[in-house]
ZAVO-940736 format. One record per residue: residue number from 1; residue in three letters; x, y, z of N, C-alpha, C in turn. Coordinates in steps of 0.001 Angstrom, whole numbers, always signed. Example, Ala and Ser with C-alpha at 12.3 -4.5 7.8 and 13.67 -1.06 7.14 Angstrom:
# residues 2
NODE  pos  code      n.x      n.y      n.z     ca.x     ca.y     ca.z      c.x      c.y      c.z
NODE    1   ALA   +13190    -5690    +7800   +12300    -4500    +7800   +13200    -3300    +7800
NODE    2   SER   +12850    -2250    +7080   +13670    -1060    +7140   +12900      +30    +7870
***
This chain:
# residues 264
NODE  pos  code      n.x      n.y      n.z     ca.x     ca.y     ca.z      c.x      c.y      c.z
NODE    1   MET   +97051  +108541   +88929   +96308  +107980   +90054   +95083  +107222   +89434
NODE    2   ARG   +94828  +106011   +89843   +93760  +105198   +89408   +92665  +105193   +90474
NODE    3   GLU   +91498  +105246   +90063   +90287  +105259   +90960   +89938  +103833   +91383
NODE    4   ALA   +89734  +103658   +92698   +89326  +102430   +93183   +87792  +102306   +93152
NODE    5   THR   +87249  +101332   +92455   +85828  +101217   +92288   +85335   +99784   +92655
NODE    6   PRO   +85202   +99575   +93966   +84828   +98172   +94358   +83314   +97930   +93954
NODE    7   PRO   +82943   +96727   +93610   +81580   +96441   +93210   +80650   +96540   +94371
NODE    8   GLU   +79345   +96574   +94098   +78294   +96717   +95164   +78287   +95558   +96050
NODE    9   THR   +78739   +94391   +95588   +78717   +93182   +96470   +80099   +93028   +97104
NODE   10   ASP   +80745   +94122   +97319   +82143   +94133   +97949   +82050   +93486   +99335
NODE   11   PRO   +82753   +92457   +99589   +82784   +91818  +100984   +83381   +92739  +101986
NODE   12   PHE   +84212   +93658  +101497   +84766   +94715  +102418   +83697   +95461  +103171
NODE   13   ARG   +82609   +95826  +102552   +81626   +96663  +103210   +80874   +95925  +104342
NODE   14   GLU   +80586   +94597  +104112   +79977   +93828  +105104   +80921   +93635  +106338
NODE   15   TRP   +82151   +93376  +106025   +83186   +93167  +107018   +83341   +94361  +107864
NODE   16   PHE   +83361   +95585  +107188   +83543   +96775  +107928   +82314   +97064  +108860
NODE   17   ALA   +81176   +96797  +108368   +79929   +97029  +109181   +79984   +96154  +110425
NODE   18   ALA   +80446   +94882  +110328   +80556   +94069  +111494   +81553   +94565  +112429
NODE   19   LEU   +82681   +95117  +111929   +83727   +95723  +112771   +83181   +96982  +113591
NODE   20   GLU   +82421   +97702  +112828   +81816   +98948  +113379   +80903   +98524  +114542
NODE   21   ALA   +80056   +97556  +114326   +79120   +97172  +115364   +79831   +96627  +116583
NODE   22   ARG   +80859   +95781  +116346   +81507   +95111  +117467   +82432   +96091  +118290
NODE   23   HIS   +83168   +96975  +117596   +84116   +97808  +118375   +83436   +99018  +118970
NODE   24   LEU   +82299   +99433  +118448   +81550  +100557  +119046   +80478  +100099  +120074
NODE   25   SER   +80471   +98800  +120375   +79497   +98344  +121366   +80006   +98647  +122769
NODE   26   ASP   +81247   +98735  +122931   +81822   +99079  +124366   +82514  +100454  +124388
NODE   27   LEU   +82747  +101105  +123328   +83404  +102356  +123307   +82541  +103306  +122519
NODE   28   THR   +82524  +104621  +122903   +81875  +105633  +122146   +82669  +106057  +121028
NODE   29   PHE   +81988  +106699  +119978   +82869  +107257  +118873   +83874  +108291  +119316
NODE   30   ALA   +83518  +109184  +120330   +84465  +110065  +120851   +85693  +109360  +121456
NODE   31   GLU   +85571  +108237  +122128   +86606  +107542  +122802   +87534  +106967  +121679
NODE   32   VAL   +86920  +106409  +120667   +87766  +105864  +119532   +88489  +107013  +118792
NODE   33   ARG   +87785  +108117  +118642   +88494  +109215  +117968   +89703  +109694  +118767
NODE   34   ARG   +89610  +109822  +120090   +90733  +110278  +120906   +91846  +109228  +120806
NODE   35   ALA   +91473  +107979  +120836   +92451  +106873  +120789   +93191  +106932  +119351
NODE   36   LEU   +92401  +107235  +118312   +92997  +107300  +116950   +93979  +108518  +116854
NODE   37   ARG   +93684  +109559  +117483   +94652  +110763  +117528   +95933  +110264  +118252
NODE   38   ALA   +95793  +109606  +119299   +97035  +109151  +120039   +97792  +108125  +119245
NODE   39   LEU   +97079  +107256  +118543   +97729  +106236  +117713   +98461  +106907  +116539
NODE   40   SER   +97769  +107827  +115908   +98418  +108485  +114793   +99672  +109325  +115180
NODE   41   SER   +99622  +109908  +116395  +100755  +110616  +116928  +101924  +109592  +117166
NODE   42   LEU  +101597  +108403  +117620  +102678  +107392  +117859  +103325  +106995  +116624
NODE   43   TYR  +102564  +106891  +115444  +103094  +106453  +114219  +103982  +107568  +113654
NODE   44   VAL  +103630  +108808  +113846  +104332  +109927  +113251  +105503  +110403  +114045
NODE   45   GLU  +105268  +110558  +115434  +106223  +111288  +116269  +106980  +110403  +117189
NODE   46   ARG  +106469  +109169  +117496  +107153  +108331  +118469  +107311  +106928  +118003
NODE   47   ARG  +107877  +106831  +116824  +107960  +105535  +116201  +108878  +104578  +116902
NODE   48   GLY  +109790  +105056  +117696  +110668  +104234  +118483  +109942  +103308  +119471
NODE   49   ARG  +108696  +103636  +119839  +107950  +102795  +120716  +107173  +101636  +120086
NODE   50   LEU  +107142  +101644  +118751  +106347  +100629  +118010  +106860   +99226  +118196
NODE   51   PRO  +108220   +98928  +118130  +108564   +97509  +118403  +108153   +96907  +119740
NODE   52   SER  +107888   +97767  +120712  +107478   +97262  +122051  +105968   +97001  +122099
NODE   53   GLY  +105261   +97263  +121014  +103791   +96992  +121023  +102978   +98083  +121543
NODE   54   ALA  +103498   +99349  +121550  +102747  +100456  +122098  +101499  +100823  +121321
NODE   55   ALA  +101509  +100389  +120016  +100276  +100767  +119144   +99029  +100029  +119634
NODE   56   LEU   +99196   +98939  +120376   +97959   +98168  +120803   +97918   +97985  +122213
NODE   57   ASP   +98423   +98976  +122994   +98520   +98745  +124481   +97313   +99274  +125272
NODE   58   GLY   +96161   +99445  +124629   +94924   +99865  +125319   +93706   +99507  +124459
NODE   59   ALA   +92623   +99372  +125089   +91382   +99020  +124392   +91013  +100047  +123346
NODE   60   GLY   +91260  +101358  +123653   +90954  +102436  +122673   +91806  +102343  +121413
NODE   61   LYS   +93032  +102102  +121629   +94012  +102074  +120497   +93683  +100840  +119688
NODE   62   ARG   +93423   +99728  +120356   +93131   +98452  +119614   +91844   +98730  +118744
NODE   63   ALA   +90850   +99362  +119281   +89613   +99555  +118514   +89872  +100533  +117358
NODE   64   ALA   +90688  +101548  +117632   +91088  +102532  +116595   +91776  +101812  +115455
NODE   65   PHE   +92732  +101050  +115783   +93506  +100305  +114872   +92623   +99388  +113953
NODE   66   ALA   +91717   +98680  +114598   +90867   +97737  +113937   +89853   +98469  +113067
NODE   67   LEU   +89344   +99529  +113523   +88262  +100243  +112744   +88804  +101208  +111745
NODE   68   PHE   +90016  +101662  +111905   +90576  +102649  +110970   +91729  +102134  +110120
NODE   69   TYR   +92862  +101837  +110710   +93974  +101381  +109938   +93809  +100001  +109252
NODE   70   GLY   +93116   +99104  +109924   +92840   +97819  +109316   +92189   +97954  +107999
NODE   71   PRO   +91029   +98658  +108044   +90271   +98809  +106757   +91029   +99587  +105662
NODE   72   LEU   +91756  +100655  +106097   +92592  +101401  +105117   +93574  +100469  +104414
NODE   73   HIS   +94196   +99587  +105332   +95237   +98662  +104785   +94589   +97703  +103780
NODE   74   PHE   +93393   +97221  +104136   +92669   +96328  +103233   +92510   +96890  +101866
NODE   75   LEU   +92012   +98137  +101863   +91675   +98785  +100597   +92989   +99044   +99735
NODE   76   LEU   +94006   +99581  +100454   +95209   +99842   +99693   +95867   +98510   +99149
NODE   77   VAL   +95926   +97495  +100039   +96579   +96277   +99502   +95765   +95626   +98355
NODE   78   ARG   +94476   +95730   +98474   +93669   +95169   +97333   +93963   +95913   +96036
NODE   79   GLU   +94097   +97216   +96124   +94311   +98001   +94850   +95744   +97646   +94336
NODE   80   ILE   +96707   +97517   +95228   +98117   +97233   +94767   +98131   +95825   +94137
NODE   81   VAL   +97506   +94835   +94794   +97460   +93508   +94262   +96812   +93460   +92867
NODE   82   ARG   +95762   +94200   +92696   +95125   +94261   +91418   +95976   +94958   +90346
NODE   83   SER   +96657   +95998   +90722   +97573   +96681   +89775   +98767   +95920   +89362
NODE   84   LEU   +99207   +95125   +90286  +100440   +94255   +89956  +100055   +93028   +89288
NODE   85   GLY   +98820   +92658   +89341   +98435   +91261   +88883   +98897   +90154   +89739
NODE   86   ALA   +99049   +90553   +91034   +99624   +89550   +91989   +98813   +88393   +92337
NODE   87   ALA   +97525   +88393   +91921   +96649   +87285   +92147   +96479   +86371   +90972
NODE   88   ARG   +97263   +86556   +89910   +97139   +85694   +88716   +97504   +84234   +88987
NODE   89   ARG   +98363   +84027   +89967   +98752   +82773   +90389   +98352   +82621   +91860
NODE   90   SER   +97410   +81656   +92084   +96975   +81504   +93517   +97897   +80485   +94238
NODE   91   PRO   +98534   +80855   +95309   +99337   +79985   +96076   +98512   +78957   +96952
NODE   92   GLY   +99144   +77951   +97357   +98463   +77068   +98441   +98410   +77774   +99700
NODE   93   ARG   +99407   +78554   +99997   +99495   +79234  +101340  +100004   +80659  +101136
NODE   94   LEU   +99230   +81612  +101832   +99650   +82972  +101902  +100052   +83279  +103333
NODE   95   VAL  +101339   +83665  +103457  +101961   +83943  +104789  +101863   +85475  +104983
NODE   96   ASP  +101112   +85823  +106069  +100843   +87230  +106374  +101711   +87579  +107580
NODE   97   LEU  +102925   +88173  +107350  +103841   +88537  +108430  +103375   +89769  +109165
NODE   98   GLY  +103391   +89659  +110517  +102877   +90835  +111216  +101456   +91079  +110859
NODE   99   CYS  +100580   +90144  +110977   +99250   +90139  +110314   +98317   +91217  +110930
NODE  100   GLY   +98561   +91766  +112119   +97745   +92736  +112709   +96291   +92192  +112788
NODE  101   THR   +95324   +92844  +112170   +93910   +92383  +112159   +93682   +91375  +111053
NODE  102   GLY   +94646   +91026  +110277   +94476   +90094  +109119   +93864   +90804  +107926
NODE  103   ALA   +93697   +92049  +107986   +93119   +92772  +106840   +93928   +92664  +105569
NODE  104   SER   +95247   +92818  +105603   +96039   +92879  +104420   +96073   +91555  +103737
NODE  105   GLY   +96353   +90438  +104526   +96325   +89142  +103956   +95025   +88772  +103362
NODE  106   ALA   +93907   +89175  +104054   +92589   +88924  +103483   +92366   +89577  +102161
NODE  107   ALA   +92787   +90799  +102132   +92609   +91564  +100806   +93293   +90901   +99712
NODE  108   TRP   +94432   +90321   +99853   +95127   +89599   +98714   +94453   +88264   +98540
NODE  109   ALA   +94112   +87557   +99526   +93486   +86242   +99301   +92183   +86266   +98624
NODE  110   LEU   +91406   +87267   +98875   +90050   +87411   +98244   +90211   +87689   +96700
NODE  111   GLU   +91351   +88198   +96296   +91576   +88360   +94822   +91972   +87102   +94107
NODE  112   CYS   +92293   +86044   +94836   +92862   +84890   +94194   +91701   +83806   +93985
NODE  113   GLU   +91872   +82957   +92973   +90958   +81872   +92736   +91782   +80680   +92251
NODE  114   PRO   +91767   +79632   +92974   +91064   +79426   +94260   +91733   +80228   +95382
NODE  115   ARG   +91088   +80423   +96455   +91531   +81215   +97521   +92501   +80467   +98412
NODE  116   PRO   +93665   +81000   +98658   +94687   +80256   +99412   +94364   +80211  +100961
NODE  117   SER   +95026   +79306  +101653   +94941   +79287  +103061   +95923   +80276  +103613
NODE  118   ILE   +95443   +81068  +104555   +96262   +82185  +105195   +96891   +81669  +106474
NODE  119   THR   +98157   +81937  +106652   +98853   +81735  +107832   +99222   +83154  +108377
NODE  120   GLY   +98541   +83603  +109478   +98777   +84850  +110044   +99711   +84755  +111233
NODE  121   LEU  +100820   +85511  +111193  +101856   +85512  +112176  +101966   +86881  +112796
NODE  122   ASP  +101999   +86899  +114151  +102128   +88156  +114843  +102569   +87887  +116308
NODE  123   ARG  +103132   +88840  +116992  +103525   +88608  +118359  +102428   +88920  +119371
NODE  124   ASN  +101418   +89677  +118899  +100384   +90209  +119789   +99119   +89247  +119852
NODE  125   PRO   +98802   +88777  +121057   +97606   +87824  +121125   +96327   +88476  +120670
NODE  126   TRP   +96145   +89754  +120957   +94911   +90424  +120484   +94847   +90422  +119004
NODE  127   ALA   +95981   +90743  +118335   +95996   +90810  +116797   +95683   +89465  +116292
NODE  128   LEU   +96168   +88410  +116853   +95896   +87008  +116342   +94434   +86729  +116505
NODE  129   GLU   +93793   +87074  +117564   +92357   +86818  +117800   +91554   +87646  +116785
NODE  130   GLU   +92019   +88903  +116511   +91304   +89720  +115544   +91437   +89170  +114133
NODE  131   THR   +92600   +88537  +113825   +92758   +87940  +112525   +91796   +86742  +112399
NODE  132   ARG   +91651   +85986  +113519   +90741   +84801  +113393   +89324   +85339  +113045
NODE  133   ARG   +88949   +86445  +113679   +87621   +86938  +113395   +87548   +87448  +111946
NODE  134   THR   +88641   +88040  +111431   +88611   +88546  +109992   +88472   +87310  +109054
NODE  135   LEU   +89194   +86301  +109271   +89090   +85140  +108428   +87766   +84552  +108423
NODE  136   LYS   +87162   +84429  +109611   +85848   +83846  +109714   +84796   +84776  +109035
NODE  137   ALA   +84847   +86092  +109222   +83795   +86946  +108689   +83901   +87036  +107097
NODE  138   LEU   +85132   +86829  +106542   +85276   +86851  +105090   +85333   +85473  +104473
NODE  139   HIS   +85049   +84484  +105291   +84893   +83066  +104811   +86206   +82561  +104139
NODE  140   LEU   +87275   +82905  +104818   +88631   +82463  +104402   +89181   +81426  +105352
NODE  141   LYS   +89866   +80411  +104837   +90465   +79416  +105687   +91858   +79873  +106054
NODE  142   GLY   +92312   +79296  +107183   +93674   +79589  +107607   +93886   +79391  +109036
NODE  143   GLU   +95022   +79791  +109551   +95421   +79675  +110974   +96264   +80805  +111338
NODE  144   VAL   +96395   +81039  +112647   +97159   +82130  +113189   +98146   +81551  +114208
NODE  145   ARG   +99383   +82108  +114255  +100321   +81710  +115251  +101175   +82822  +115884
NODE  146   ARG  +101466   +82707  +117050  +102292   +83759  +117680  +103736   +83446  +117286
NODE  147   ALA  +104413   +84508  +116650  +105778   +84345  +116159  +106440   +85663  +115993
NODE  148   ASP  +107761   +85557  +116102  +108645   +86690  +115713  +108872   +86622  +114235
NODE  149   VAL  +108412   +87626  +113539  +108412   +87485  +111995  +109883   +87514  +111501
NODE  150   ALA  +110835   +87992  +112256  +112166   +88017  +111872  +112863   +86602  +111848
NODE  151   ARG  +112116   +85632  +112477  +112670   +84346  +112638  +111888   +83201  +111817
NODE  152   VAL  +110838   +83717  +111092  +110036   +82711  +110396  +110849   +82018  +109288
NODE  153   ARG  +110534   +80755  +109170  +111103   +79992  +108043  +110048   +79841  +106894
NODE  154   PHE  +110523   +80066  +105688  +109652   +79959  +104528  +109957   +78721  +103721
NODE  155   ARG  +108897   +78113  +103247  +109126   +76971  +102313  +109329   +77261  +100858
NODE  156   GLY  +108761   +78471  +100462  +108980   +78888   +99041  +107991   +78376   +98090
NODE  157   ARG  +107950   +77064   +97917  +107178   +76531   +96854  +105689   +76582   +97208
NODE  158   GLU  +104838   +76977   +96227  +103337   +77202   +96366  +103057   +78054   +97536
NODE  159   GLU  +103793   +79218   +97663  +103684   +80060   +98839  +103750   +81515   +98356
NODE  160   SER  +102986   +82357   +98951  +103066   +83825   +98750  +103407   +84393  +100109
NODE  161   ILE  +104268   +85416  +100160  +104643   +86050  +101412  +104314   +87519  +101366
NODE  162   LEU  +103563   +87940  +102368  +103186   +89364  +102423  +103701   +89944  +103732
NODE  163   ALA  +104421   +91149  +103566  +104739   +91907  +104791  +104213   +93326  +104549
NODE  164   ALA  +103084   +93554  +105027  +102339   +94835  +104811  +102414   +95656  +106145
NODE  165   PHE  +103050   +96841  +106062  +103135   +97733  +107204  +103755   +96986  +108406
NODE  166   THR  +104727   +96130  +108188  +105310   +95295  +109161  +106785   +95539  +109344
NODE  167   LEU  +107601   +95590  +108273  +109027   +95604  +108359  +109488   +96901  +109003
NODE  168   ASN  +108672   +97963  +108947  +109142   +99213  +109588  +109185   +99146  +111036
NODE  169   GLU  +108485   +98107  +111663  +108510   +97805  +113111  +109371   +96779  +113536
NODE  170   VAL  +110121   +96134  +112609  +111112   +95101  +112956  +112387   +95723  +113269
NODE  171   PRO  +113108   +95297  +114317  +114392   +95877  +114645  +115392   +95686  +113496
NODE  172   PRO  +116280   +96587  +113280  +117267   +96543  +112145  +117896   +95165  +112003
NODE  173   GLU  +118356   +94621  +113084  +119092   +93307  +112945  +118171   +92243  +112403
NODE  174   GLY  +116919   +92193  +112858  +115984   +91237  +112344  +115699   +91480  +110891
NODE  175   ARG  +115441   +92700  +110467  +115196   +93012  +109077  +116357   +92632  +108192
NODE  176   GLU  +117592   +92886  +108730  +118760   +92565  +107914  +118860   +91014  +107624
NODE  177   HIS  +118407   +90203  +108577  +118384   +88794  +108374  +117243   +88297  +107426
NODE  178   LEU  +116224   +89122  +107394  +115040   +88718  +106581  +115258   +88819  +105062
NODE  179   LEU  +115995   +89902  +104711  +116126   +90142  +103265  +116728   +88965  +102498
NODE  180   PRO  +117819   +88364  +102833  +118337   +87226  +102088  +117457   +86044  +102175
NODE  181   ARG  +116632   +85906  +103207  +115727   +84745  +103314  +114475   +85005  +102450
NODE  182   PHE  +114029   +86251  +102280  +113032   +86528  +101350  +113482   +86202   +99881
NODE  183   LEU  +114643   +86698   +99568  +115102   +86404   +98190  +115385   +84859   +97901
NODE  184   GLU  +115777   +84198   +98886  +115954   +82689   +98807  +114541   +82059   +98587
NODE  185   ALA  +113547   +82563   +99317  +112196   +81995   +99165  +111709   +82253   +97730
NODE  186   ALA  +111988   +83379   +97185  +111585   +83688   +95856  +112250   +82705   +94797
NODE  187   LEU  +113481   +82424   +95036  +114230   +81442   +94186  +113540   +80084   +94272
NODE  188   ARG  +112954   +79793   +95403  +112283   +78506   +95610  +110814   +78476   +95123
NODE  189   GLY  +110365   +79727   +94613  +109048   +79804   +94047  +108037   +80708   +94709
NODE  190   ALA  +108372   +81373   +95791  +107460   +82165   +96544  +107278   +83528   +95859
NODE  191   ASP  +106076   +84038   +95818  +105802   +85436   +95404  +105990   +86309   +96618
NODE  192   LEU  +106718   +87423   +96528  +106996   +88305   +97671  +106316   +89703   +97469
NODE  193   LEU  +105616   +90189   +98429  +105022   +91519   +98335  +105310   +92217   +99679
NODE  194   VAL  +106000   +93356   +99564  +106216   +94258  +100734  +105498   +95520  +100506
NODE  195   ILE  +104798   +96013  +101464  +104020   +97269  +101439  +104324   +98084  +102627
NODE  196   GLU  +104588   +99397  +102379  +104914  +100285  +103533  +104416  +101688  +103190
NODE  197   PRO  +104302  +102504  +104282  +103864  +103950  +104069  +104871  +104655  +103084
NODE  198   VAL  +104355  +105636  +102453  +105279  +106415  +101602  +106334  +107191  +102295
NODE  199   ALA  +106063  +107621  +103492  +107010  +108483  +104333  +108358  +107834  +104399
NODE  200   ARG  +109448  +108564  +103964  +110773  +107981  +104055  +111234  +107808  +105488
NODE  201   GLY  +110808  +108569  +106377  +111283  +108466  +107700  +110937  +107162  +108366
NODE  202   ALA  +109847  +106517  +107916  +109460  +105274  +108541  +110189  +104103  +107942
NODE  203   THR  +110877  +104301  +106810  +111529  +103198  +106118  +112915  +103615  +105627
NODE  204   PRO  +113887  +103834  +106489  +115228  +104312  +105968  +115974  +103128  +105277
NODE  205   TRP  +115498  +101987  +105360  +116097  +100782  +104747  +115507  +100517  +103386
NODE  206   TRP  +114582  +101332  +102920  +113853  +101048  +101659  +114712  +100958  +100428
NODE  207   GLU  +115622  +101809  +100289  +116522  +101905   +99134  +117312  +100520   +98957
NODE  208   GLU  +117801  +100114  +100126  +118553   +98855  +100016  +117641   +97655   +99587
NODE  209   TRP  +116488   +97538  +100199  +115542   +96551   +99787  +115113   +96630   +98351
NODE  210   SER  +114876   +97910   +97958  +114383   +98047   +96606  +115400   +97672   +95550
NODE  211   ALA  +116712   +98005   +95866  +117803   +97601   +95003  +117887   +96131   +94794
NODE  212   ALA  +117701   +95466   +96025  +117875   +93999   +95979  +116652   +93347   +95192
NODE  213   PHE  +115442   +93850   +95365  +114273   +93316   +94639  +114444   +93596   +93100
NODE  214   LEU  +114931   +94797   +92819  +115065   +95111   +91312  +116160   +94247   +90718
NODE  215   ALA  +117279   +94024   +91511  +118337   +93186   +90977  +117927   +91738   +90736
NODE  216   ALA  +116859   +91288   +91514  +116323   +89969   +91421  +115247   +89821   +90365
NODE  217   GLY  +114928   +90995   +89686  +113949   +90985   +88658  +112570   +91432   +89083
NODE  218   GLY  +112459   +92075   +90210  +111151   +92482   +90739  +110940   +93981   +90429
NODE  219   ARG  +109937   +94529   +91200  +109452   +95873   +90916  +109488   +96640   +92256
NODE  220   SER  +109617   +97968   +92062  +109490   +98871   +93212  +108569  +100068   +92741
NODE  221   ASP  +107414  +100214   +93457  +106448  +101212   +92939  +106003  +101985   +94149
NODE  222   THR  +105489  +103296   +93759  +104769  +104133   +94618  +103368  +104339   +94075
NODE  223   TRP  +102331  +104210   +95024  +100967  +104227   +94483  +100087  +105315   +95163
NODE  224   SER   +99104  +105652   +94361   +98026  +106588   +94879   +96680  +106206   +94287
NODE  225   PHE   +95738  +105944   +95077   +94410  +105492   +94579   +93254  +106397   +95260
NODE  226   ARG   +92349  +106796   +94538   +91203  +107511   +95051   +90410  +106542   +95986
NODE  227   ALA   +90089  +107112   +97202   +89505  +106222   +98228   +87975  +106328   +98161
NODE  228   ASP   +87308  +105206   +98382   +85844  +105084   +98476   +85577  +104542   +99936
NODE  229   LEU   +85554  +105409  +100856   +85514  +104969  +102309   +84048  +104914  +102814
NODE  230   PRO   +83708  +103975  +103642   +82386  +103971  +104317   +82260  +105256  +105117
NODE  231   ASP   +80958  +105588  +105389   +80731  +106794  +106146   +81466  +106885  +107444
NODE  232   ARG   +81350  +105835  +108299   +82069  +105884  +109545   +83554  +106065  +109461
NODE  233   LEU   +84098  +105467  +108466   +85584  +105660  +108269   +85861  +107019  +107834
NODE  234   GLN   +85043  +107603  +107020   +85257  +109096  +106658   +85121  +109937  +107868
NODE  235   LEU   +84170  +109634  +108762   +83975  +110485  +109965   +85221  +110420  +110910
NODE  236   LEU   +85742  +109186  +111064   +86896  +109005  +111950   +88051  +109735  +111300
NODE  237   ASP   +88188  +109654  +110086   +89321  +110344  +109328   +89294  +111801  +109599
NODE  238   LYS   +88120  +112395  +109418   +87915  +113834  +109553   +88027  +114251  +111043
NODE  239   ALA   +87441  +113435  +111915   +87427  +113786  +113372   +88885  +113765  +113971
NODE  240   ALA   +89744  +112899  +113349   +91090  +112730  +113866   +92007  +113755  +113225
NODE  241   GLY   +91495  +114605  +112292   +92380  +115570  +111614   +93235  +114923  +110502
NODE  242   LEU   +92771  +113791  +109950   +93571  +113127  +108935   +92826  +113301  +107546
NODE  243   ASP   +93507  +112884  +106499   +92929  +113077  +105151   +93349  +111853  +104321
NODE  244   HIS   +92362  +110889  +104187   +92640  +109767  +103362   +91661  +109723  +102167
NODE  245   ARG   +91474  +110815  +101508   +90771  +110821  +100242   +91485  +110099   +99192
NODE  246   GLU   +92838  +110013   +99433   +93631  +109153   +98521   +94430  +108156   +99405
NODE  247   LEU   +94466  +106907   +98911   +95204  +105872   +99541   +96554  +105836   +98955
NODE  248   LYS   +97630  +106006   +99782   +99019  +106056   +99291   +99864  +104888   +99968
NODE  249   GLY  +100871  +104482   +99207  +101699  +103472   +99778  +102824  +103131   +98684
NODE  250   LYS  +103748  +102371   +99154  +104787  +101973   +98216  +104992  +100481   +98369
NODE  251   SER  +105426   +99825   +97294  +105519   +98355   +97384  +106826   +97810   +96627
NODE  252   LEU  +107179   +96688   +97090  +108178   +95848   +96400  +107522   +94530   +96094
NODE  253   TRP  +107724   +94137   +94811  +107029   +92919   +94265  +108041   +92011   +93605
NODE  254   LEU  +108107   +90746   +93930  +109008   +89811   +93289  +108288   +88474   +93186
NODE  255   PRO  +107846   +88200   +91884  +107271   +86865   +91649  +108221   +85760   +91821
NODE  256   GLY  +107749   +84573   +92308  +108697   +83468   +92466  +109263   +83019   +91073
NODE  257   SER  +110374   +82330   +91132  +111082   +82003   +89895  +110721   +80590   +89458
NODE  258   SER  +109711   +79897   +90089  +109339   +78574   +89689  +108564   +78687   +88278
NODE  259   PRO  +108546   +77554   +87603  +107883   +77591   +86236  +106436   +78092   +86363
NODE  260   GLY  +106037   +78965   +85460  +104694   +79466   +85417  +104471   +80741   +86264
NODE  261   ALA  +105583   +81198   +86917  +105377   +82473   +87678  +105305   +83614   +86771
NODE  262   PRO  +104354   +84579   +87115  +104162   +85737   +86154  +105389   +86669   +86405
NODE  263   LYS  +105787   +87292   +85331  +107040   +88155   +85413  +106529   +89626   +85568
NODE  264   PRO  +107360   +90349   +86264  +106967   +91832   +86393  +106972   +92621   +85060
***
C-alpha cells in the first residue's frame, strides 16, 4: 500500500471546498447523510437499478454523489494515474466515458503537461452540468455531450480514453461491443484506462476484459492507497457507516501502440 501525499497547493482541496459550499447551501448535512446511505445501499444491494439512472434520481442523492463519491473517485484515479505513469504522454483529447461529475477525467488531466482537452460524455443532464462546473473550477478546457457510452466512436490518435466506475453500469450487450472498439482504438494510438470497484459482484465481466488487455500488452492491477480526506468528507464517511481510510480499486491499462507510447 502506497500513501497518498498531495501537496499543500493541491487543487483538489479548493475544488472540494467549493463543492461543499454549493451543495450544502440548500441541503443540511443530515439530509445529505441520509441520501448517502440510500445511495450506498443502491450500489451494494440494488445494482440492477443503476442502468436506469436511479443513483441520481433526487436532489439528495445527487448532492451525496457530488460531495462524496466524486471526490473519492478523483483521489483514487489520481493515485492510479501516478502509479501507472499514465500521464507521461499528454493526449490532445481525454475522453471521459460516463463522466458523472467530471472528477475522474479531471484527476487524470491535471497530471498531464500540457493539459488535454476533456470530452465528458454521459446520459444524465445533471451530470453534464456538474462536469462543466468541475472543468471551470479546476481551470480545465473541454466540452460535455449527452451520449450513450456504448455507442461512442473513438478516433484513437492523440487520444486517451477513461472509463472510471462506468462499465459496471453499461448493459452487457453494450459492454460486449465496447471491448473490441477499445482495443482497436489502442491500435490506432489511444491510451486506455478502465477503473472499477474491487468487489467482484459489480464486475462479473472483469476476467474477460483483463485477459484481453493483458493479451494486447496491457496491465491489470488492484490498488490500495492510504486516504487523506478533507474533514467534511471524513464526517460523511463516518456518518454513513462507511470506511474509506484506504482508497481501493482495480484498473486495466493499455498504452496506445503509436510511436512514442509508454510501455507497461
